[in-house]
Every structure is written in C-alpha cells, then in structure tokens.
C-alpha positions in Angstrom: 129.5 53.9 110.8 129.9 57.5 110.3 131.6 58.9 114.0 131.3 62.8 114.3 134.1 64.3 116.3 132.9 65.9 119.8 135.3 69.6 119.6 137.5 70.6 122.5 134.7 72.4 124.2 132.5 69.6 125.0 129.9 70.6 121.6 127.6 68.4 120.6 125.8 68.8 117.1 123.0 66.5 117.8 121.7 68.7 121.1 122.6 71.4 118.5 120.3 70.3 115.8 117.4 70.0 118.2 118.1 73.1 119.8 117.3 74.7 116.0 114.7 73.1 115.3 112.9 73.6 118.4 113.5 77.8 117.5 112.2 76.8 114.3 109.0 75.1 115.9 108.4 78.0 117.6 109.1 80.5 115.2 106.6 78.6 112.8 104.2 78.5 116.5 104.9 83.0 116.8 103.7 83.3 112.9 101.1 80.9 113.3 98.8 82.9 116.5 99.8 86.0 114.6 98.1 85.4 112.1 94.9 84.3 113.9 95.5 87.4 115.4 95.2 88.9 112.4 92.1 87.0 111.0 90.6 88.0 114.4 91.5 91.7 114.0 89.4 91.8 110.3 87.0 90.0 111.3 86.1 93.1 113.5 87.6 95.5 111.4 87.1 94.4 107.7 90.1 95.3 106.7 93.9 96.0 107.5 96.5 97.6 106.2 100.6 96.6 106.5 101.3 99.5 108.5 98.5 98.0 111.5 100.1 94.7 111.5 104.0 96.6 111.7 102.4 98.5 114.6 100.7 96.0 116.4 102.6 93.5 116.0 106.2 95.4 116.2 107.7 93.5 113.2 108.7 94.2 109.9 106.7 95.0 106.5 108.2 92.8 105.1 107.0 90.4 107.6 104.1 91.6 107.2 103.5 91.4 103.7 104.7 87.6 104.5 101.8 87.3 107.3 98.8 88.7 104.4 100.4 86.0 101.8 99.7 83.3 103.7 96.5 84.4 104.7 95.4 85.2 101.6 97.1 81.7 99.1 95.2 79.6 102.8 91.8 81.4 101.3 91.3 83.4 104.9 91.4 86.6 103.3 92.1 88.6 100.3 95.4 90.8 99.5 94.4 94.3 98.4 96.6 97.1 98.0 98.4 97.8 100.8 97.1 95.3 102.9 93.9 92.4 103.3 90.2 92.2 103.3 88.3 89.5 104.8 86.6 87.1 102.5 83.8 89.4 100.8 80.5 87.9 101.0 78.1 87.7 97.3 75.2 89.0 99.2 76.9 92.3 100.8 77.3 95.5 99.3 80.7 96.6 100.0 81.7 100.4 99.2 83.0 101.2 96.4 86.6 102.3 97.4 87.0 98.9 99.1 86.2 97.3 96.1 88.6 99.7 93.9 91.1 98.1 96.1 91.0 94.6 94.6 92.3 92.1 92.2 93.9 95.2 91.1 96.0 93.9 88.1 92.6 91.8 87.3 90.6 94.4 86.4 93.0 96.5 84.4 93.4 93.4 82.3 90.0 92.9 82.0 89.0 96.8 80.9 91.9 96.9 78.4 90.0 93.4 76.6 86.6 95.5 77.8 88.0 98.6 75.6 89.6 96.9 72.5 86.2 95.4 71.4 84.3 99.4 71.5 84.1 100.8 67.9 84.5 104.3 67.1 80.3 105.6 66.5 79.1 103.4 68.8 76.2 103.7 72.0 77.8 101.4 74.8 76.6 100.9 78.5 78.8 101.0 81.4 76.6 99.4 85.1 78.3 101.0 87.5 80.9 99.3 89.2 84.9 99.7 90.1 85.4 97.4 86.3 83.4 99.6 84.6 85.7 102.4 85.7 88.4 100.7 84.4 86.8 100.5 81.1 86.0 104.1 81.2 89.9 104.7 81.9 91.1 102.9 79.1 88.6 104.5 76.9 90.5 107.5 77.1 93.3 105.9 76.4 91.9 105.0 73.1 90.8 107.7 70.8 87.5 107.1 69.8 85.1 108.9 68.1 81.9 109.6 67.9 81.2 107.5 70.8 78.4 107.4 73.6 78.7 106.3 76.9 75.4 106.0 78.9 75.9 104.9 82.6 74.4 105.2 85.8 77.4 105.5 87.7 79.1 108.5 89.1 82.6 108.1 89.1 82.5 106.7 85.3 80.4 110.2 84.9 83.7 111.8 86.2 86.0 109.2 84.7 84.6 110.5 80.9 84.4 114.5 81.7 87.1 115.1 80.0 87.3 112.7 77.4 87.7 113.7 73.8 85.3 112.6 71.2 83.6 110.2 73.7 79.9 111.7 74.5 78.4 110.3 78.4 74.5 110.0 79.4 73.9 110.2 82.6 70.6 108.2 84.3 69.3 110.2 86.9 67.2 108.6 89.8 67.7 107.1 93.7 71.6 107.9 94.8 73.1 105.4 96.4 76.4 106.4 97.8 77.8 102.4 98.6 78.5 102.1 94.9 77.8 106.0 93.6 75.4 104.7 91.2 72.1 105.6 90.3 69.0 103.9 89.9 64.7 103.4 90.7 62.4 104.2 88.5 63.2 107.3 87.5 66.4 106.6 86.5 64.3 103.5 84.3 62.1 105.7 83.0 65.3 107.7 81.3 66.5 104.0 80.2 63.5 103.0 78.2 63.9 105.7 75.3 67.6 104.7 74.8 69.7 102.2 73.0 73.4 100.8 72.9 74.8 98.6 71.2 76.9 96.6 74.2 76.6 96.9 77.6 79.1 96.4 80.1 77.8 94.5 83.4 79.7 94.8 86.6 78.4 91.4 88.7 79.2 90.3 92.1 77.9 86.7 91.4 78.1 85.3 87.8 76.2 81.3 88.4 74.8 78.9 85.7 71.3 78.6 87.3 71.0 82.2 88.4 72.8 84.0 85.9 74.8 87.6 86.4 73.5 88.6 89.9 73.6 92.0 92.3 73.3 92.9 96.2 70.9 95.4 95.7 67.3 94.8 93.8 66.8 98.1 92.5 70.5 97.7 91.0 69.4 94.4 89.3 66.0 95.9 88.5 68.5 98.7 86.0 70.8 96.2 85.3 68.1 94.0 83.7 66.3 97.0 81.9 70.1 97.5 80.6 70.5 94.3 79.4 66.8 94.2 77.2 68.2 97.7 75.6 71.1 96.9 74.8 72.1 94.4 71.0 75.0 92.4 72.9 75.6 91.9 76.2 79.3 91.7 78.4 79.9 90.1 81.7 83.1 91.6 83.4 84.4 90.3 86.7 87.2 88.9 87.3 87.7 85.2 89.3 86.2 85.8 92.1 82.8 86.5 91.1 82.3 83.3 89.3 80.4 80.2 90.6 78.6 82.6 93.3 75.0 84.0 93.3 73.8 87.3 95.2 70.2 87.7 96.4 68.6 89.9 93.6 69.3 87.9 89.4 69.5 90.7 87.0 68.6 88.4 83.8 68.9 85.1 82.7 72.4 83.3 81.3 71.1 82.9 77.8 70.7 87.1 77.3 74.8 86.7 77.7 76.4 87.0 75.0 80.3 87.6 76.2 82.4 86.9 79.5 84.8 88.6 79.9 87.3 87.3 83.1 91.4 86.9 84.3 93.4 83.8 83.7 92.8 82.8 87.0 89.3 81.8 86.4 88.0 78.5 86.7 89.2 76.4 84.1 86.1 73.9 84.2 83.4 77.2 84.4 85.1 78.6 81.7 84.4 75.4 79.2 80.7 75.6 80.7 80.5 78.5 79.1 81.0 78.1 76.5 79.8 74.3 75.7 76.7 76.6 76.3 77.3 79.1 73.2 78.6 82.2 75.5 81.9 83.8 74.7 85.5 83.9 76.9 87.8 86.4 76.7 90.1 85.3 79.4 92.6 88.5 79.8 
C-alpha cells in the first residue's frame, strides 16, 4: 500500500482529484448545451458562421470551430467555409452560393480530375452546379485550343468569358435564380441541334436504382437531353451525393460512363459501380 502524505496545509489530493473531475464534467456539459443551441440555430437559419457563434456565446473562435467540427463529425451538421450548414436534403434546391461553400476541397480535386480528361478540339457540356463551375476554372488554366463548351449555367459562362481558346455556347430559356441556370423548352430545342464529346453532369443524388437525380423537374429534363446528345456522360459528385436520391430522375444508370468523385466515397458504392462496368475516378 502506498501512503500519500498530506502537506502542512491539510491539502487532500483525493478531494482535489474529485474537484478536477467535476470541473471537467461541468465543462463537457456546458459544451454539449452550447452545441445543442447551435443546432437549434442551424435548424432555424439553415447556416451559421464562426463569428455568429463567438458573438452569441462569448467564446473564442477556436472553441467555436471546435464545436462545429464536433457537430460535423457526428453528422449533425456540414462544415462550410467560415461556418456550417444543417444537413442538406436531396429533394431541396439550395442556392448556389450556399452549395459553393460546401466540400470545397473535394470539388477542387474533382474539377481538376475532370478537366484532365478534356482534350483540345473537343466539344463538351457543363451542366449547372458548383462542381462543374470548378471544372470550368480548371479548364481555363489548361490553355486548351479550339475547345467548345455548351452550358446552361450563367456562372459558367461568366467564368469562361475571357478564356482564350475556349468558345462558349450558352443555352437560353427560363432562368432559375436559385441555380443561375436556364431550363425549359427553349433550352431543350436549342440543345437538340447540338452534339458533344463529353458531358460533365453535376447531381444532387446518385444511386443504383434511380441513377443520377436532381430536385427540379425542368433541370432534370434538360440534363436527360444532355445525356442523349453527348457521346460520354461523366457524373461529377462528391461523396455526400452518393447513395442518395432526389425527386427528379435524370437518366438511367447504364448510360453513365464514369463517376468522378473524391477519396471519401464509400468503398462499397465505388466497388458496385465498377462491377456494373462504370469507371470511377477518385480524385
């Protein structure tokens, strides 16, 4: 038996240890209460920034980021640039500026891998979306010659407007502010007279039964036509879109030639796609 002598002041190490444990327990409780309140705010507002948390709870930015990281690790929230958003539903259409803040590093890698497939002299289609916008940015840096890009996305047109060696064909029609895209009969009529070597298709859901899908029915109809006029369909989607299904089906799974995703994609999902003859690039 080991005897622990008490000091002259009468200090009790066992009592100090109990107090330390109680303090740690109280700290964990406070953190959990704060994180529950952060989740309540996320549910009300849809998104929250580190600055919002610092101001509301009078904590440091480091602590605020730790709270958001903990919520993201548990799957309760999605980390975004400078903050977090609530878990996104596959059937809801979210503003482009919100989507742009999510999974930024994954989208950059996917965009680079997709752009590496494109050769000078090709005709490609870039569907609307933040991942396809990243492909456009990567294409600008490749200095390709005689490349033609067909797109229904206003942000992609803006991205490529000053890109040397790239000609842009913009599809007109009904403008959707939430996605900065044009859809509808006018866009479909124009697209029917065109053809492309490759389609890069951004989706909100991609599963085995339904194939690629998106929330808006008009967007899905135009995307389906894109698949028909292109020789090759490349779905570009980060790991969070895989295994999910949105409301509007774009086209059959067997018409997808390739999935370009990131390294966090489910191994089981990727393996099954390859078994079905679909190439997978994990950027």
